[in-house]
mmCIF file of the protein (N, C-alpha, C, O) and its ligand, coordinates in Angstrom:
data_MODEL
# 
_entry.id   MODEL 
# 
loop_
_entity.id 
_entity.type 
_entity.pdbx_number_of_molecules 
1 polymer     1 
2 non-polymer 1 
# 
_entity_poly.entity_id                      1 
_entity_poly.type                           'polypeptide(L)' 
_entity_poly.nstd_linkage                   no 
_entity_poly.nstd_monomer                   no 
_entity_poly.pdbx_seq_one_letter_code       
;(UNK)(UNK)(UNK)(UNK)(UNK)(UNK)(UNK)(UNK)(UNK)(UNK)(UNK)(UNK)(UNK)(UNK)(UNK)(UNK)
(UNK)(UNK)(UNK)(UNK)(UNK)(UNK)(UNK)(UNK)(UNK)(UNK)(UNK)(UNK)(UNK)(UNK)(UNK)(UNK)
(UNK)(UNK)(UNK)(UNK)(UNK)(UNK)(UNK)(UNK)(UNK)(UNK)(UNK)(UNK)(UNK)
;
_entity_poly.pdbx_seq_one_letter_code_can   XXXXXXXXXXXXXXXXXXXXXXXXXXXXXXXXXXXXXXXXXXXXX 
_entity_poly.pdbx_strand_id                 A 
# 
loop_
_entity_poly_seq.entity_id 
_entity_poly_seq.num 
_entity_poly_seq.mon_id 
_entity_poly_seq.hetero 
1 1  UNK n 
1 2  UNK n 
1 3  UNK n 
1 4  UNK n 
1 5  UNK n 
1 6  UNK n 
1 7  UNK n 
1 8  UNK n 
1 9  UNK n 
1 10 UNK n 
1 11 UNK n 
1 12 UNK n 
1 13 UNK n 
1 14 UNK n 
1 15 UNK n 
1 16 UNK n 
1 17 UNK n 
1 18 UNK n 
1 19 UNK n 
1 20 UNK n 
1 21 UNK n 
1 22 UNK n 
1 23 UNK n 
1 24 UNK n 
1 25 UNK n 
1 26 UNK n 
1 27 UNK n 
1 28 UNK n 
1 29 UNK n 
1 30 UNK n 
1 31 UNK n 
1 32 UNK n 
1 33 UNK n 
1 34 UNK n 
1 35 UNK n 
1 36 UNK n 
1 37 UNK n 
1 38 UNK n 
1 39 UNK n 
1 40 UNK n 
1 41 UNK n 
1 42 UNK n 
1 43 UNK n 
1 44 UNK n 
1 45 UNK n 
# 
loop_
_struct_asym.id 
_struct_asym.entity_id 
A 1 
B 2 
# 
loop_
_chem_comp.id 
_chem_comp.type 
_chem_comp.mon_nstd_flag 
UNK 'L-peptide linking' . 
ZN  non-polymer         . 
# 
_pdbx_entity_nonpoly.entity_id   2 
_pdbx_entity_nonpoly.name        ? 
_pdbx_entity_nonpoly.comp_id     ZN 
# 
_pdbx_nonpoly_scheme.asym_id         B 
_pdbx_nonpoly_scheme.entity_id       2 
_pdbx_nonpoly_scheme.mon_id          ZN 
_pdbx_nonpoly_scheme.ndb_seq_num     1 
_pdbx_nonpoly_scheme.pdb_seq_num     101 
_pdbx_nonpoly_scheme.auth_seq_num    101 
_pdbx_nonpoly_scheme.pdb_mon_id      ZN 
_pdbx_nonpoly_scheme.auth_mon_id     ZN 
_pdbx_nonpoly_scheme.pdb_strand_id   A 
_pdbx_nonpoly_scheme.pdb_ins_code    . 
# 
loop_
_atom_site.group_PDB 
_atom_site.id 
_atom_site.type_symbol 
_atom_site.label_atom_id 
_atom_site.label_alt_id 
_atom_site.label_comp_id 
_atom_site.label_asym_id 
_atom_site.label_entity_id 
_atom_site.label_seq_id 
_atom_site.pdbx_PDB_ins_code 
_atom_site.Cartn_x 
_atom_site.Cartn_y 
_atom_site.Cartn_z 
_atom_site.occupancy 
_atom_site.B_iso_or_equiv 
_atom_site.pdbx_formal_charge 
_atom_site.auth_seq_id 
_atom_site.auth_comp_id 
_atom_site.auth_asym_id 
_atom_site.auth_atom_id 
_atom_site.pdbx_PDB_model_num 
ATOM   1   N  N  . UNK A 1 1  ? 114.962 97.744  92.031  1.00 0.00 ? 1   UNK A N  1 
ATOM   2   C  CA . UNK A 1 1  ? 115.318 98.554  90.949  1.00 0.00 ? 1   UNK A CA 1 
ATOM   3   C  C  . UNK A 1 1  ? 116.870 98.683  90.671  1.00 0.00 ? 1   UNK A C  1 
ATOM   4   O  O  . UNK A 1 1  ? 117.461 98.247  89.683  1.00 0.00 ? 1   UNK A O  1 
ATOM   5   N  N  . UNK A 1 2  ? 117.392 99.351  91.710  1.00 0.00 ? 2   UNK A N  1 
ATOM   6   C  CA . UNK A 1 2  ? 118.940 99.445  91.881  1.00 0.00 ? 2   UNK A CA 1 
ATOM   7   C  C  . UNK A 1 2  ? 119.288 100.710 91.261  1.00 0.00 ? 2   UNK A C  1 
ATOM   8   O  O  . UNK A 1 2  ? 120.462 101.077 91.195  1.00 0.00 ? 2   UNK A O  1 
ATOM   9   N  N  . UNK A 1 3  ? 118.330 101.386 90.805  1.00 0.00 ? 3   UNK A N  1 
ATOM   10  C  CA . UNK A 1 3  ? 118.678 102.813 90.331  1.00 0.00 ? 3   UNK A CA 1 
ATOM   11  C  C  . UNK A 1 3  ? 118.688 103.896 91.464  1.00 0.00 ? 3   UNK A C  1 
ATOM   12  O  O  . UNK A 1 3  ? 119.220 104.971 91.191  1.00 0.00 ? 3   UNK A O  1 
ATOM   13  N  N  . UNK A 1 4  ? 118.245 103.745 92.490  1.00 0.00 ? 4   UNK A N  1 
ATOM   14  C  CA . UNK A 1 4  ? 118.498 104.653 93.614  1.00 0.00 ? 4   UNK A CA 1 
ATOM   15  C  C  . UNK A 1 4  ? 119.899 104.628 93.923  1.00 0.00 ? 4   UNK A C  1 
ATOM   16  O  O  . UNK A 1 4  ? 120.678 103.680 93.824  1.00 0.00 ? 4   UNK A O  1 
ATOM   17  N  N  . UNK A 1 5  ? 120.142 105.972 94.369  1.00 0.00 ? 5   UNK A N  1 
ATOM   18  C  CA . UNK A 1 5  ? 121.755 106.217 94.921  1.00 0.00 ? 5   UNK A CA 1 
ATOM   19  C  C  . UNK A 1 5  ? 121.659 105.521 96.173  1.00 0.00 ? 5   UNK A C  1 
ATOM   20  O  O  . UNK A 1 5  ? 120.623 105.460 96.834  1.00 0.00 ? 5   UNK A O  1 
ATOM   21  N  N  . UNK A 1 6  ? 122.872 104.941 96.523  1.00 0.00 ? 6   UNK A N  1 
ATOM   22  C  CA . UNK A 1 6  ? 123.216 104.154 97.853  1.00 0.00 ? 6   UNK A CA 1 
ATOM   23  C  C  . UNK A 1 6  ? 122.917 104.978 98.917  1.00 0.00 ? 6   UNK A C  1 
ATOM   24  O  O  . UNK A 1 6  ? 122.625 104.446 99.988  1.00 0.00 ? 6   UNK A O  1 
ATOM   25  N  N  . UNK A 1 7  ? 122.937 106.225 98.816  1.00 0.00 ? 7   UNK A N  1 
ATOM   26  C  CA . UNK A 1 7  ? 122.482 107.324 99.920  1.00 0.00 ? 7   UNK A CA 1 
ATOM   27  C  C  . UNK A 1 7  ? 120.977 106.968 100.492 1.00 0.00 ? 7   UNK A C  1 
ATOM   28  O  O  . UNK A 1 7  ? 120.559 106.982 101.649 1.00 0.00 ? 7   UNK A O  1 
ATOM   29  N  N  . UNK A 1 8  ? 120.301 106.634 99.219  1.00 0.00 ? 8   UNK A N  1 
ATOM   30  C  CA . UNK A 1 8  ? 118.968 106.586 99.616  1.00 0.00 ? 8   UNK A CA 1 
ATOM   31  C  C  . UNK A 1 8  ? 118.493 105.551 100.458 1.00 0.00 ? 8   UNK A C  1 
ATOM   32  O  O  . UNK A 1 8  ? 117.450 105.648 101.105 1.00 0.00 ? 8   UNK A O  1 
ATOM   33  N  N  . UNK A 1 9  ? 119.271 104.517 100.461 1.00 0.00 ? 9   UNK A N  1 
ATOM   34  C  CA . UNK A 1 9  ? 119.063 103.112 101.350 1.00 0.00 ? 9   UNK A CA 1 
ATOM   35  C  C  . UNK A 1 9  ? 119.208 103.712 103.036 1.00 0.00 ? 9   UNK A C  1 
ATOM   36  O  O  . UNK A 1 9  ? 118.582 103.153 103.936 1.00 0.00 ? 9   UNK A O  1 
ATOM   37  N  N  . UNK A 1 10 ? 119.927 104.664 103.248 1.00 0.00 ? 10  UNK A N  1 
ATOM   38  C  CA . UNK A 1 10 ? 120.139 105.031 104.439 1.00 0.00 ? 10  UNK A CA 1 
ATOM   39  C  C  . UNK A 1 10 ? 119.318 106.399 104.914 1.00 0.00 ? 10  UNK A C  1 
ATOM   40  O  O  . UNK A 1 10 ? 119.514 106.957 105.993 1.00 0.00 ? 10  UNK A O  1 
ATOM   41  N  N  . UNK A 1 11 ? 118.385 106.824 103.934 1.00 0.00 ? 11  UNK A N  1 
ATOM   42  C  CA . UNK A 1 11 ? 117.668 108.028 104.224 1.00 0.00 ? 11  UNK A CA 1 
ATOM   43  C  C  . UNK A 1 11 ? 116.720 107.683 105.464 1.00 0.00 ? 11  UNK A C  1 
ATOM   44  O  O  . UNK A 1 11 ? 116.069 106.655 105.646 1.00 0.00 ? 11  UNK A O  1 
ATOM   45  N  N  . UNK A 1 12 ? 116.804 108.658 106.150 1.00 0.00 ? 12  UNK A N  1 
ATOM   46  C  CA . UNK A 1 12 ? 116.031 108.735 107.542 1.00 0.00 ? 12  UNK A CA 1 
ATOM   47  C  C  . UNK A 1 12 ? 114.730 109.754 107.293 1.00 0.00 ? 12  UNK A C  1 
ATOM   48  O  O  . UNK A 1 12 ? 113.955 110.038 108.206 1.00 0.00 ? 12  UNK A O  1 
ATOM   49  N  N  . UNK A 1 13 ? 114.627 110.150 106.233 1.00 0.00 ? 13  UNK A N  1 
ATOM   50  C  CA . UNK A 1 13 ? 113.851 111.051 105.919 1.00 0.00 ? 13  UNK A CA 1 
ATOM   51  C  C  . UNK A 1 13 ? 112.667 110.200 104.754 1.00 0.00 ? 13  UNK A C  1 
ATOM   52  O  O  . UNK A 1 13 ? 113.116 109.441 103.894 1.00 0.00 ? 13  UNK A O  1 
ATOM   53  N  N  . UNK A 1 14 ? 111.306 110.436 104.875 1.00 0.00 ? 14  UNK A N  1 
ATOM   54  C  CA . UNK A 1 14 ? 110.669 109.927 104.012 1.00 0.00 ? 14  UNK A CA 1 
ATOM   55  C  C  . UNK A 1 14 ? 109.815 111.173 103.371 1.00 0.00 ? 14  UNK A C  1 
ATOM   56  O  O  . UNK A 1 14 ? 109.735 112.292 103.879 1.00 0.00 ? 14  UNK A O  1 
ATOM   57  N  N  . UNK A 1 15 ? 109.295 110.816 102.349 1.00 0.00 ? 15  UNK A N  1 
ATOM   58  C  CA . UNK A 1 15 ? 108.626 111.722 101.418 1.00 0.00 ? 15  UNK A CA 1 
ATOM   59  C  C  . UNK A 1 15 ? 107.125 111.688 102.093 1.00 0.00 ? 15  UNK A C  1 
ATOM   60  O  O  . UNK A 1 15 ? 106.705 110.622 102.544 1.00 0.00 ? 15  UNK A O  1 
ATOM   61  N  N  . UNK A 1 16 ? 106.451 112.699 102.140 1.00 0.00 ? 16  UNK A N  1 
ATOM   62  C  CA . UNK A 1 16 ? 105.335 112.627 102.813 1.00 0.00 ? 16  UNK A CA 1 
ATOM   63  C  C  . UNK A 1 16 ? 103.973 112.314 101.698 1.00 0.00 ? 16  UNK A C  1 
ATOM   64  O  O  . UNK A 1 16 ? 102.811 111.997 101.951 1.00 0.00 ? 16  UNK A O  1 
ATOM   65  N  N  . UNK A 1 17 ? 104.583 112.523 100.555 1.00 0.00 ? 17  UNK A N  1 
ATOM   66  C  CA . UNK A 1 17 ? 103.637 112.205 99.418  1.00 0.00 ? 17  UNK A CA 1 
ATOM   67  C  C  . UNK A 1 17 ? 103.664 110.714 99.254  1.00 0.00 ? 17  UNK A C  1 
ATOM   68  O  O  . UNK A 1 17 ? 102.605 110.096 99.365  1.00 0.00 ? 17  UNK A O  1 
ATOM   69  N  N  . UNK A 1 18 ? 104.721 110.119 99.014  1.00 0.00 ? 18  UNK A N  1 
ATOM   70  C  CA . UNK A 1 18 ? 104.625 108.721 98.582  1.00 0.00 ? 18  UNK A CA 1 
ATOM   71  C  C  . UNK A 1 18 ? 105.605 107.893 99.602  1.00 0.00 ? 18  UNK A C  1 
ATOM   72  O  O  . UNK A 1 18 ? 106.057 106.787 99.306  1.00 0.00 ? 18  UNK A O  1 
ATOM   73  N  N  . UNK A 1 19 ? 105.848 108.489 100.707 1.00 0.00 ? 19  UNK A N  1 
ATOM   74  C  CA . UNK A 1 19 ? 106.893 107.718 101.619 1.00 0.00 ? 19  UNK A CA 1 
ATOM   75  C  C  . UNK A 1 19 ? 108.069 107.021 101.041 1.00 0.00 ? 19  UNK A C  1 
ATOM   76  O  O  . UNK A 1 19 ? 108.638 106.129 101.669 1.00 0.00 ? 19  UNK A O  1 
ATOM   77  N  N  . UNK A 1 20 ? 108.465 107.419 99.812  1.00 0.00 ? 20  UNK A N  1 
ATOM   78  C  CA . UNK A 1 20 ? 109.912 107.004 99.481  1.00 0.00 ? 20  UNK A CA 1 
ATOM   79  C  C  . UNK A 1 20 ? 110.789 107.812 100.264 1.00 0.00 ? 20  UNK A C  1 
ATOM   80  O  O  . UNK A 1 20 ? 110.505 108.807 100.931 1.00 0.00 ? 20  UNK A O  1 
ATOM   81  N  N  . UNK A 1 21 ? 112.000 107.202 100.081 1.00 0.00 ? 21  UNK A N  1 
ATOM   82  C  CA . UNK A 1 21 ? 113.305 107.834 100.711 1.00 0.00 ? 21  UNK A CA 1 
ATOM   83  C  C  . UNK A 1 21 ? 113.521 109.312 100.055 1.00 0.00 ? 21  UNK A C  1 
ATOM   84  O  O  . UNK A 1 21 ? 113.292 109.663 98.897  1.00 0.00 ? 21  UNK A O  1 
ATOM   85  N  N  . UNK A 1 22 ? 114.009 110.037 101.101 1.00 0.00 ? 22  UNK A N  1 
ATOM   86  C  CA . UNK A 1 22 ? 114.390 111.296 100.443 1.00 0.00 ? 22  UNK A CA 1 
ATOM   87  C  C  . UNK A 1 22 ? 115.786 111.604 100.719 1.00 0.00 ? 22  UNK A C  1 
ATOM   88  O  O  . UNK A 1 22 ? 116.188 111.457 101.874 1.00 0.00 ? 22  UNK A O  1 
ATOM   89  N  N  . UNK A 1 23 ? 116.643 112.047 99.735  1.00 0.00 ? 23  UNK A N  1 
ATOM   90  C  CA . UNK A 1 23 ? 117.954 112.079 99.847  1.00 0.00 ? 23  UNK A CA 1 
ATOM   91  C  C  . UNK A 1 23 ? 118.386 113.704 99.747  1.00 0.00 ? 23  UNK A C  1 
ATOM   92  O  O  . UNK A 1 23 ? 117.785 114.599 99.153  1.00 0.00 ? 23  UNK A O  1 
ATOM   93  N  N  . UNK A 1 24 ? 119.371 113.766 100.365 1.00 0.00 ? 24  UNK A N  1 
ATOM   94  C  CA . UNK A 1 24 ? 119.858 115.299 100.404 1.00 0.00 ? 24  UNK A CA 1 
ATOM   95  C  C  . UNK A 1 24 ? 120.672 115.567 99.106  1.00 0.00 ? 24  UNK A C  1 
ATOM   96  O  O  . UNK A 1 24 ? 121.341 114.664 98.604  1.00 0.00 ? 24  UNK A O  1 
ATOM   97  N  N  . UNK A 1 25 ? 120.612 116.828 98.558  1.00 0.00 ? 25  UNK A N  1 
ATOM   98  C  CA . UNK A 1 25 ? 121.131 117.065 97.269  1.00 0.00 ? 25  UNK A CA 1 
ATOM   99  C  C  . UNK A 1 25 ? 122.118 118.141 97.713  1.00 0.00 ? 25  UNK A C  1 
ATOM   100 O  O  . UNK A 1 25 ? 122.146 118.581 98.862  1.00 0.00 ? 25  UNK A O  1 
ATOM   101 N  N  . UNK A 1 26 ? 123.000 118.574 96.639  1.00 0.00 ? 26  UNK A N  1 
ATOM   102 C  CA . UNK A 1 26 ? 123.781 119.698 97.207  1.00 0.00 ? 26  UNK A CA 1 
ATOM   103 C  C  . UNK A 1 26 ? 123.035 120.923 97.203  1.00 0.00 ? 26  UNK A C  1 
ATOM   104 O  O  . UNK A 1 26 ? 122.119 121.106 96.401  1.00 0.00 ? 26  UNK A O  1 
ATOM   105 N  N  . UNK A 1 27 ? 123.400 121.819 98.108  1.00 0.00 ? 27  UNK A N  1 
ATOM   106 C  CA . UNK A 1 27 ? 122.490 122.792 98.513  1.00 0.00 ? 27  UNK A CA 1 
ATOM   107 C  C  . UNK A 1 27 ? 121.706 122.585 99.817  1.00 0.00 ? 27  UNK A C  1 
ATOM   108 O  O  . UNK A 1 27 ? 120.841 123.363 100.220 1.00 0.00 ? 27  UNK A O  1 
ATOM   109 N  N  . UNK A 1 28 ? 122.010 121.701 100.305 1.00 0.00 ? 28  UNK A N  1 
ATOM   110 C  CA . UNK A 1 28 ? 121.111 121.183 101.680 1.00 0.00 ? 28  UNK A CA 1 
ATOM   111 C  C  . UNK A 1 28 ? 119.685 121.068 101.184 1.00 0.00 ? 28  UNK A C  1 
ATOM   112 O  O  . UNK A 1 28 ? 118.787 121.220 102.013 1.00 0.00 ? 28  UNK A O  1 
ATOM   113 N  N  . UNK A 1 29 ? 119.427 120.856 100.123 1.00 0.00 ? 29  UNK A N  1 
ATOM   114 C  CA . UNK A 1 29 ? 118.061 120.450 99.866  1.00 0.00 ? 29  UNK A CA 1 
ATOM   115 C  C  . UNK A 1 29 ? 117.741 119.061 99.913  1.00 0.00 ? 29  UNK A C  1 
ATOM   116 O  O  . UNK A 1 29 ? 118.612 118.196 99.819  1.00 0.00 ? 29  UNK A O  1 
ATOM   117 N  N  . UNK A 1 30 ? 116.245 118.752 100.086 1.00 0.00 ? 30  UNK A N  1 
ATOM   118 C  CA . UNK A 1 30 ? 116.187 117.321 100.189 1.00 0.00 ? 30  UNK A CA 1 
ATOM   119 C  C  . UNK A 1 30 ? 114.986 117.017 99.362  1.00 0.00 ? 30  UNK A C  1 
ATOM   120 O  O  . UNK A 1 30 ? 113.919 117.602 99.551  1.00 0.00 ? 30  UNK A O  1 
ATOM   121 N  N  . UNK A 1 31 ? 115.176 115.972 98.315  1.00 0.00 ? 31  UNK A N  1 
ATOM   122 C  CA . UNK A 1 31 ? 114.315 115.610 97.157  1.00 0.00 ? 31  UNK A CA 1 
ATOM   123 C  C  . UNK A 1 31 ? 114.021 114.103 97.311  1.00 0.00 ? 31  UNK A C  1 
ATOM   124 O  O  . UNK A 1 31 ? 114.818 113.190 97.526  1.00 0.00 ? 31  UNK A O  1 
ATOM   125 N  N  . UNK A 1 32 ? 112.745 114.066 97.158  1.00 0.00 ? 32  UNK A N  1 
ATOM   126 C  CA . UNK A 1 32 ? 112.190 112.589 97.013  1.00 0.00 ? 32  UNK A CA 1 
ATOM   127 C  C  . UNK A 1 32 ? 112.758 111.911 95.783  1.00 0.00 ? 32  UNK A C  1 
ATOM   128 O  O  . UNK A 1 32 ? 112.925 112.537 94.736  1.00 0.00 ? 32  UNK A O  1 
ATOM   129 N  N  . UNK A 1 33 ? 113.050 110.649 95.915  1.00 0.00 ? 33  UNK A N  1 
ATOM   130 C  CA . UNK A 1 33 ? 113.813 109.875 94.974  1.00 0.00 ? 33  UNK A CA 1 
ATOM   131 C  C  . UNK A 1 33 ? 112.606 109.429 93.962  1.00 0.00 ? 33  UNK A C  1 
ATOM   132 O  O  . UNK A 1 33 ? 112.752 109.354 92.742  1.00 0.00 ? 33  UNK A O  1 
ATOM   133 N  N  . UNK A 1 34 ? 111.508 109.173 94.595  1.00 0.00 ? 34  UNK A N  1 
ATOM   134 C  CA . UNK A 1 34 ? 110.533 108.713 93.638  1.00 0.00 ? 34  UNK A CA 1 
ATOM   135 C  C  . UNK A 1 34 ? 109.876 109.686 92.944  1.00 0.00 ? 34  UNK A C  1 
ATOM   136 O  O  . UNK A 1 34 ? 109.883 109.524 91.723  1.00 0.00 ? 34  UNK A O  1 
ATOM   137 N  N  . UNK A 1 35 ? 109.108 110.994 93.511  1.00 0.00 ? 35  UNK A N  1 
ATOM   138 C  CA . UNK A 1 35 ? 108.413 111.639 92.934  1.00 0.00 ? 35  UNK A CA 1 
ATOM   139 C  C  . UNK A 1 35 ? 109.189 113.273 92.674  1.00 0.00 ? 35  UNK A C  1 
ATOM   140 O  O  . UNK A 1 35 ? 108.701 114.208 92.039  1.00 0.00 ? 35  UNK A O  1 
ATOM   141 N  N  . UNK A 1 36 ? 110.331 113.239 93.282  1.00 0.00 ? 36  UNK A N  1 
ATOM   142 C  CA . UNK A 1 36 ? 111.233 114.412 92.877  1.00 0.00 ? 36  UNK A CA 1 
ATOM   143 C  C  . UNK A 1 36 ? 110.653 115.890 93.817  1.00 0.00 ? 36  UNK A C  1 
ATOM   144 O  O  . UNK A 1 36 ? 111.184 116.999 93.762  1.00 0.00 ? 36  UNK A O  1 
ATOM   145 N  N  . UNK A 1 37 ? 109.565 115.553 94.564  1.00 0.00 ? 37  UNK A N  1 
ATOM   146 C  CA . UNK A 1 37 ? 109.209 116.546 95.256  1.00 0.00 ? 37  UNK A CA 1 
ATOM   147 C  C  . UNK A 1 37 ? 110.095 116.809 96.734  1.00 0.00 ? 37  UNK A C  1 
ATOM   148 O  O  . UNK A 1 37 ? 110.833 115.962 97.238  1.00 0.00 ? 37  UNK A O  1 
ATOM   149 N  N  . UNK A 1 38 ? 109.867 118.030 97.232  1.00 0.00 ? 38  UNK A N  1 
ATOM   150 C  CA . UNK A 1 38 ? 110.876 118.165 98.388  1.00 0.00 ? 38  UNK A CA 1 
ATOM   151 C  C  . UNK A 1 38 ? 110.050 118.452 99.614  1.00 0.00 ? 38  UNK A C  1 
ATOM   152 O  O  . UNK A 1 38 ? 110.597 118.727 100.682 1.00 0.00 ? 38  UNK A O  1 
ATOM   153 N  N  . UNK A 1 39 ? 108.508 118.383 99.455  1.00 0.00 ? 39  UNK A N  1 
ATOM   154 C  CA . UNK A 1 39 ? 107.836 118.470 100.885 1.00 0.00 ? 39  UNK A CA 1 
ATOM   155 C  C  . UNK A 1 39 ? 108.102 116.977 101.642 1.00 0.00 ? 39  UNK A C  1 
ATOM   156 O  O  . UNK A 1 39 ? 107.740 115.850 101.302 1.00 0.00 ? 39  UNK A O  1 
ATOM   157 N  N  . UNK A 1 40 ? 108.925 117.463 102.869 1.00 0.00 ? 40  UNK A N  1 
ATOM   158 C  CA . UNK A 1 40 ? 109.214 116.195 103.743 1.00 0.00 ? 40  UNK A CA 1 
ATOM   159 C  C  . UNK A 1 40 ? 108.857 116.315 105.021 1.00 0.00 ? 40  UNK A C  1 
ATOM   160 O  O  . UNK A 1 40 ? 108.596 117.416 105.506 1.00 0.00 ? 40  UNK A O  1 
ATOM   161 N  N  . UNK A 1 41 ? 108.806 115.172 105.720 1.00 0.00 ? 41  UNK A N  1 
ATOM   162 C  CA . UNK A 1 41 ? 108.695 114.959 107.061 1.00 0.00 ? 41  UNK A CA 1 
ATOM   163 C  C  . UNK A 1 41 ? 109.966 114.436 107.886 1.00 0.00 ? 41  UNK A C  1 
ATOM   164 O  O  . UNK A 1 41 ? 110.348 113.267 107.936 1.00 0.00 ? 41  UNK A O  1 
ATOM   165 N  N  . UNK A 1 42 ? 110.462 115.390 108.434 1.00 0.00 ? 42  UNK A N  1 
ATOM   166 C  CA . UNK A 1 42 ? 111.745 115.098 109.218 1.00 0.00 ? 42  UNK A CA 1 
ATOM   167 C  C  . UNK A 1 42 ? 111.445 114.430 110.428 1.00 0.00 ? 42  UNK A C  1 
ATOM   168 O  O  . UNK A 1 42 ? 110.828 115.022 111.314 1.00 0.00 ? 42  UNK A O  1 
ATOM   169 N  N  . UNK A 1 43 ? 111.833 113.213 110.562 1.00 0.00 ? 43  UNK A N  1 
ATOM   170 C  CA . UNK A 1 43 ? 111.501 112.515 111.798 1.00 0.00 ? 43  UNK A CA 1 
ATOM   171 C  C  . UNK A 1 43 ? 112.398 112.807 112.800 1.00 0.00 ? 43  UNK A C  1 
ATOM   172 O  O  . UNK A 1 43 ? 113.512 112.289 112.726 1.00 0.00 ? 43  UNK A O  1 
ATOM   173 N  N  . UNK A 1 44 ? 112.127 113.556 113.748 1.00 0.00 ? 44  UNK A N  1 
ATOM   174 C  CA . UNK A 1 44 ? 112.914 114.008 114.824 1.00 0.00 ? 44  UNK A CA 1 
ATOM   175 C  C  . UNK A 1 44 ? 112.506 113.069 115.854 1.00 0.00 ? 44  UNK A C  1 
ATOM   176 O  O  . UNK A 1 44 ? 111.337 112.924 116.213 1.00 0.00 ? 44  UNK A O  1 
ATOM   177 N  N  . UNK A 1 45 ? 113.644 112.345 116.386 1.00 0.00 ? 45  UNK A N  1 
ATOM   178 C  CA . UNK A 1 45 ? 113.443 111.250 117.449 1.00 0.00 ? 45  UNK A CA 1 
ATOM   179 C  C  . UNK A 1 45 ? 113.745 111.938 118.728 1.00 0.00 ? 45  UNK A C  1 
ATOM   180 O  O  . UNK A 1 45 ? 113.674 111.322 119.792 1.00 0.00 ? 45  UNK A O  1 
HETATM 181 ZN ZN . ZN  B 2 .  ? 107.547 111.500 96.978  1.00 0.00 2 101 ZN  A ZN 1 
# 
């Protein structure tokens, strides 16, 4: 598609709903680029 923010490519967080990359927005919120939801699974290695 190419509409995704470049930031999304480096996302280390995946949406639990659709497994799409989640990007950090202003205000320290994380939003899925696909569905716009914010329930996320933070991968803590
Ligand atoms: Zn999603």
